[in-house]
C-alpha positions in Angstrom: 102.7 100.6 -179.8 101.8 97.7 -177.4 104.6 95.3 -176.9 104.2 91.6 -177.0 106.4 88.5 -177.0 106.5 85.0 -178.6 105.6 83.7 -175.2 102.4 85.9 -175.0 101.4 84.5 -178.4 102.2 81.0 -177.4 100.0 81.2 -174.2 97.1 82.6 -176.4 97.3 79.6 -178.7 98.0 81.8 -181.7 100.3 79.0 -183.1 97.7 76.3 -183.6 96.9 75.8 -187.3 94.4 73.4 -189.0 94.7 69.8 -189.8 97.6 69.0 -192.2 95.1 67.5 -194.8 93.3 70.9 -194.9 96.3 73.1 -195.4 97.0 75.7 -198.2 100.4 75.1 -199.8 100.8 79.0 -200.0 100.9 79.1 -196.2 104.1 77.0 -196.2 106.4 80.0 -195.5 104.5 80.6 -192.2 104.4 77.0 -191.0 107.0 76.0 -188.4 106.3 72.2 -188.1 103.7 69.5 -188.0 102.6 67.9 -184.7 99.9 65.2 -184.3 98.5 65.9 -187.7 98.1 69.7 -187.0 100.3 72.4 -188.5 102.2 74.7 -186.1 102.6 78.4 -187.1 105.9 80.1 -186.7 105.3 82.7 -184.0 108.4 84.6 -184.9 107.0 85.3 -188.3 103.6 86.1 -186.7 105.2 88.6 -184.4 107.0 90.3 -187.3 103.8 90.6 -189.3 101.9 91.9 -186.3 104.4 94.7 -186.0 104.3 95.5 -189.7 100.5 95.5 -189.8 100.2 97.5 -186.6 102.5 100.3 -188.0 100.4 100.5 -191.2 97.1 100.6 -189.3 98.5 103.4 -187.0 99.3 105.5 -190.1 95.7 105.0 -191.5 94.1 105.9 -188.2 96.4 109.0 -187.9 95.2 110.1 -191.4 91.7 110.1 -190.2 90.4 107.1 -192.3 88.2 104.4 -190.8 89.2 100.7 -190.6 86.2 98.4 -191.1 86.3 95.1 -189.0 84.7 92.1 -190.6 84.0 89.0 -188.4 80.8 87.0 -188.7 81.9 83.7 -187.2 80.4 83.0 -183.8 83.5 83.0 -181.6 84.8 86.3 -183.0 81.6 88.5 -183.0 81.6 89.8 -179.5 85.4 90.2 -179.3 85.5 92.2 -182.5 82.5 94.4 -181.8 83.8 95.3 -178.3 87.3 96.0 -179.6 86.3 98.1 -182.6 83.8 100.0 -180.4 86.6 101.1 -178.1 88.5 102.9 -180.9 85.2 104.1 -182.6 85.7 102.1 -185.7 82.9 100.5 -187.8 82.4 96.7 -187.8 80.3 94.0 -189.5 79.5 91.0 -187.1 76.2 89.8 -188.7 75.7 88.6 -192.3 78.0 90.6 -194.8 75.5 92.8 -196.8 76.3 92.1 -200.5 77.5 95.2 -202.2 78.6 96.9 -198.9 81.6 98.4 -200.7 80.9 98.1 -204.4 77.4 99.5 -204.0 78.1 101.9 -201.1 75.5 104.5 -202.2 72.7 102.1 -201.7 74.0 101.1 -198.2 74.1 104.8 -197.4 70.4 105.1 -198.5 69.5 102.3 -196.0 71.4 104.2 -193.3 69.5 107.4 -194.1 66.3 105.5 -193.9 67.2 104.5 -190.3 67.9 108.2 -189.5 64.4 109.2 -191.1 62.7 106.7 -188.8 64.5 108.0 -185.8 63.2 111.5 -186.8 59.7 110.3 -187.1 59.8 109.0 -183.5 61.3 112.4 -182.3 58.8 114.7 -184.1 55.7 112.6 -183.2 55.0 111.5 -186.8 55.4 107.9 -185.6 52.5 108.1 -183.2 50.1 109.1 -186.0 50.7 105.8 -187.8 48.3 102.9 -187.4 49.2 100.0 -185.2 50.2 97.7 -188.2 52.3 100.5 -189.7 54.1 101.1 -186.5 54.9 97.4 -186.1 56.3 97.3 -189.7 58.5 100.4 -189.3 59.7 99.1 -186.0 60.7 95.8 -187.5 62.4 97.6 -190.4 64.4 99.7 -188.0 65.5 96.7 -185.9 66.6 94.8 -189.0 68.6 97.8 -190.3 70.2 98.4 -186.9 71.2 94.8 -186.6 72.9 94.7 -190.0 74.1 98.2 -190.4 74.1 99.7 -186.9 77.8 100.0 -186.5 78.4 101.7 -189.8 75.9 104.6 -189.5 78.8 107.1 -189.0 80.8 105.8 -192.0 80.1 108.4 -194.6 82.7 107.2 -197.1 84.5 104.0 -198.1 86.9 102.7 -195.3 90.6 103.2 -195.5 91.2 99.5 -194.9 89.5 96.2 -194.0 90.5 94.0 -191.1 89.1 90.5 -191.5 89.0 87.4 -189.2 88.9 84.2 -191.4 89.3 85.2 -195.0 87.8 81.9 -196.3 84.5 82.7 -194.6 84.5 86.4 -195.5 85.4 85.8 -199.2 82.7 88.2 -200.5 84.1 91.0 -198.4 87.7 90.2 -199.7 86.6 90.2 -203.4 84.8 93.6 -203.0 87.8 95.2 -201.2 90.0 93.9 -204.0 87.9 95.4 -206.8 88.1 98.8 -205.1 91.8 98.3 -204.2 91.2 98.7 -200.5 94.0 97.4 -198.3 93.1 94.2 -196.5 94.6 93.2 -193.1 93.6 89.7 -191.9 94.2 86.9 -189.4 95.1 84.1 -191.9 95.0 80.4 -190.8 96.9 77.5 -192.4 93.8 76.6 -194.5 93.7 80.0 -196.3 95.4 81.6 -199.2 97.6 84.5 -197.9 98.0 85.9 -201.4 94.6 87.5 -201.3 95.7 89.8 -198.4 98.2 92.7 -198.4 98.9 92.5 -194.7 99.0 88.9 -193.5 99.0 88.0 -189.7 99.5 84.1 -189.7 97.5 83.0 -186.7 94.8 80.8 -185.3 91.6 82.4 -186.4 89.3 79.9 -184.6 90.2 80.2 -180.8 88.8 83.1 -178.9 92.0 83.6 -176.9 93.9 84.0 -180.1 91.5 86.4 -181.7 91.2 88.4 -178.5 95.1 88.7 -178.3 95.5 89.9 -181.9 92.5 92.3 -181.6 94.0 93.9 -178.5 97.4 94.5 -180.2 95.6 95.9 -183.3 93.3 98.2 -181.4 96.2 99.6 -179.3 97.9 100.5 -182.5 94.8 102.3 -183.7 94.5 104.1 -180.4 98.0 105.4 -180.7 97.2 106.7 -184.3 94.1 108.4 -183.1 96.0 110.0 -180.3 98.7 111.4 -182.7 96.0 112.8 -184.9 94.4 114.6 -181.9 97.8 116.1 -180.9 98.4 117.2 -184.6 95.0 118.8 -184.5 95.7 120.7 -181.3 99.1 121.9 -182.6 97.6 123.1 -185.9 94.7 124.9 -184.1 97.2 126.5 -181.8 99.4 127.7 -184.7 96.4 129.1 -186.5 95.3 131.0 -183.5 98.9 132.4 -183.2 98.9 133.5 -186.8 95.5 135.1 -186.4 96.7 137.0 -183.3 99.9 138.2 -185.0 97.9 139.4 -188.1 95.6 141.3 -185.8 98.5 143.0 -184.0 100.1 143.9 -187.2 96.9 145.3 -188.7 96.4 147.4 -185.6 100.0 148.7 -185.8 99.6 149.7 -189.4 96.3 151.6 -188.9 97.1 155.4 -189.2 96.5 157.5 -186.1 94.2 160.4 -186.6 95.8 163.7 -185.8 94.0 166.0 -183.4 92.9 169.3 -185.2 95.2 172.2 -184.6 93.8 175.0 -182.6 94.9 178.5 -183.7 95.1 181.2 -181.0 94.7 184.6 -182.5 96.3 187.5 -180.6 95.3 191.1 -181.2 98.2 193.2 -182.4 98.3 196.8 -181.2 98.4 199.3 -184.0 101.1 201.8 -184.0 98.6 204.7 -183.5 97.1 203.1 -180.3 100.7 202.6 -179.0 101.5 206.4 -179.5 98.3 207.5 -177.8 99.0 205.3 -174.9 102.4 206.7 -174.5 101.1 210.2 -174.5 98.6 209.6 -171.8 101.4 208.0 -169.7 
């Protein structure tokens, strides 16, 4: 797991909260002090929460489940999309599609529609359409790609959600809560941490802060994926060894066919022949 220090978090501006008048009282345990009308987050608690969240995310990745990243605010879009793509995880950086989790079957139908359009372009069916129909299909494909492009390979519900700014993404939070999907989130001083299982108290507005937290999170996921890969290789090797041993045992137990016995018949001299022979001698 990637190591970080309080100084690193301080340099990234993770400690800056919102104005004191906008605070949520439930964030009081994570607030260190107030300065110039702004709440300062306790970075020691942030560091402890990052380690806890990273360990949990690592286990989820090692189990083979996907973590869905959600960040539709302008300053987080590019950072989240690039970071999630590095570890091959799905992400939503445009408008959250209502029912993305609670109505997952419908979302999968939309993804299949994208695949059908792609097949049309490959097999030449697309070229048989009129100019107007081509334009409509192309626009539909672009719209689906924009909203659902990153989740095309997500064939089942994610193992967890990672959210930037839980106030903005309240619909995603509610859907995950209904389905009891674990939620990891960067939580600022104006949000309610009780909605999230794994709280990372941090500045969710500054690009440096978001980039720092995302780097630590994706490093933990990369380690989990690496562990999964090693386990698969070990398992595959053991299966091959078992198959080889079974083949050797089967060969040893196979009965060896005995060669047919060849009988050599020898003529026995009769007693009369022997007597005649002695007479002649």
